[in-house]
N, C-alpha and C positions, 0 to 999 in steps of 0.2 A: 487740719488746724485752721483757725480763723485767720483771715488775711487782713492784718492791720497795716496802716501806713506808718509814717515816721512818728514815733513817740505818741501813741494814743493817750488821751486824757481819760482816765477812768473816773466816772461820776458815781459816787456810792450812796447818794441820798435815796430816800424812798421814791418810788417810780414817778409820781406826778411832779415832784420837785426836781428830780434828776432830769426830766425832759426839758424843763424850763432852763436849767443851768446849761444843758447840752446845747441849746440854741445860742447861748453866749459864747460857748467854746467854738462853735462853727463860725460865729461872726468874726473871730480873730484868726481864722484860717487854720484851726487845729481840728483834729479828729476826735470827737467824743465817743466813748464807749459807756453806755449806761449799764451799770452793774450794781443794783441796789443791795445794800447790806442790812437794811431794815425794811420790814414789811408792815404797813399800817392796816390794822384790822378794826372792824367796828367794836364799840364798847359792848360789854356783855349784857348791859341793861339799858336799852333804848328808852324804856319807860321812865327811868330816873332822869335821864338827859332831858326828855321832853318836859317833865314836871318842873325841874329846876330852871331850865332856860326859858320857860314860859312866864316866869315870875322874876325877871331880873331886877325889877324895881325895888326888890328887897335889899339890894346890895348898893353900897357906895362905890364899889369898884369891882370889875371883873378882870383878872389877870390871865392872859393866855400864855402858856409856857412855850409855844412853838406854832409855826404855820399849820402843822397838822391839827393842833388843838382848835385853831380858828376855823379851819375847813370843816372839821367834824361838828363843831358847835353850831355853825351857821346853817347847817341842814335843818335846824330846829328854831332858828331865830328869824323872825320876820322883820320888824322895825326895831332898831336899837334905841333903848330909852335914853332920852336926852340928858337926864340927870345922872346917869351911871358912867363913871369914868372907866377907862380901859388902861391896863398895864401890859406892856410887851417887853421882850428882852432882846429882840434882834431886828435887823432891817428886813429879813425875810418875813417876819410877822407883820411889819408895816405894809409890805407889798400884798400880803394875803388879805389884810383888812381892806386895802384899796380894791382888790378884786371883788369884795363883797359890798362895796359902796361906802366904806367907812374911812374917813380921813380927819385931819385936824379941823376941817371946816364944819363938820357935823358931829364931832365927838371930842371929848377931852382925852387925849392919849398921852400917857406917861411912858417914857422910855429912858434907858441909860444915857447919861450925858457923855460918857467916855466911849467914843466910837471904836477905840482900840480893844475894848473889853466889854462886850455887851452880854451880860449875864444877870442872874438873880441878885448878886451882890450889888452890882451897879444900879439895877432897877430900884432896889430898896433905898439907895442913897437919893434917888430922884423923886421919891414919893412925898406927898404932902401928908406927913404923919399926923400933924395936929388936926387935920380934917378927917382922918380915918379912925382916930381913937374912939372906942365905944361903938363903932359901926361894923357892918358886915362886909367882908371881902370874899369873893369867890375865886378860887384858883382852878382853872380848867387845864387838865393835863392828861398824860397817858396813864396807864394802869399803875404806874409807880414813878416816883421821881425824887429828886433831892428835896429835902424838907427845910432847906435854909430859909427861904422866904416865909414859909409858914411859921417856923419857929421865931423868926425875928419880928414878924408882925404881931404874933401873940404876946411876945415880950413887951410890945408897945401897947398892949391892951386893945388890940384889934381882934374882932371875932372872925376867925378864918374858917371857911368851908372849902373842901377839895372835891372836885367832880371829875370822874374818869370819863373822858370823851372818846378815847380810842385805845387800842392796844398795840404795842410794838412787838414784832416777832422776827426771829431770824429766818430769812427766806430759805425755802427748801432747795436743795441742790439736785438737779437732774443731770443726765448725761451731757446735754448740750451746755449747761452752765459750767459743768466741770471742765469740759473741753475749752470753753472760753476762758476760764480762770487760768488753766495751764498755759494757754497761748499768751495771755497777758503777762504771765511771769517769765515767758521766754523772750519778750521784747522789752525795749527801753520805755516802759510805760510810766506815766505820772498819775498819782492817785489823789483825788480831791476827797478829803474826809472831814466831815463837820459834826461828828459825834464820837465820843469815846466808846459808846456801846457798839457802834458800827465797826470801829477798829478791832474791838475784841471779837466781834462776830467774824470778821475777815480772817483773823489768825486761827480761830477755831475751825472755820470752814476749810481753810487750807490744810490744817493738820489732819482733819477727819477724812478729807477726800483725796488729798495728794501726798500726804506724808511729810516727815520732818525735813527731807531734802528740799522740798518746795517751800517750806516755812522759811528756811534760810534764804532762799531766793527772794521771797516776799519781804523779809526784813531789810533787804538791801535796796528795795524800790524807793523812788522819790515820793514822799508823802507831803502833801500840802494841806495844812490844817489851819482852822480858823480861830482857835482859842488856846490859851496857855494850858488849860486842863487837858485838852486833847494831846498837845505836845508832850506833856508829862506822861500821859498814858502810853504814848508811842515809845518814848524812851524806856519806860519800865518794861514794855513788851519786846524790847530788843531791836526796834527800828533804828537804823543808823543814819538815814538821810531825811530829816524832817525840817520843813520850812513852815514857820509860823507867820501868818499874814495879818491876823486881827480879823474882826468881824466884817461881814459885808461881801457880797458877790464881786464887787468891783475890785476889792483887794485880792481875792482869789484869782481873778482874771489877770490882774496886774502881775501877780507872781508867775503865772504861766507865760506872760509876754516878756518877762525879764530874763527868762532862762535862755542861755545861748543855744 
């Protein structure tokens, strides 16, 4: 059995992002355990990505739905066109842009004004719709996603195109990961979950590999989530100890620090 210290913090983001958050957990004196519940894979058609991203000047705005969308797209982007605005839905995406040299000093970036709820609905409220009507907007996302922003923009007479930049997959479980999951369920672990899809994957993985008795253990674990939609999903899936923090890593870290 894995040897965990007192109350390990399970970080469930895709691997690259999980490692960054794990550093913040270490900084507050807690023990992180990286256990990704989503795997990011390349888009099925790199050719389409290259073609679209090489001609960004055609668009009035490019919306990135996640840090993964930004990292995948910037493999094919050299210089960002000055006249093309950027839309993002979370603080993680702002940090991802910064890693690629993009900030408010060299690009017009639109983001939700409500820091408690950073999502597509709040981004839509923050957009300059008068300037977008009759123009093209590109939404860069995974292989599938919510259509709220697409539908709302089209209703405002904006020409919307969607581009698949990556795929999300449920990670494969091997013997080592199965042992790790069992050990995490046997201790007083706290789980950082920032995706409803990841939460559903966790429940499915546990049921498939460890059985229903361990599902009950899992549903009693402390879940720290970043968005009301994830909290609703957790409750529907039978989780009984859910803390909603709001968006942003600092709020997730504050929730960990506030626990006795």
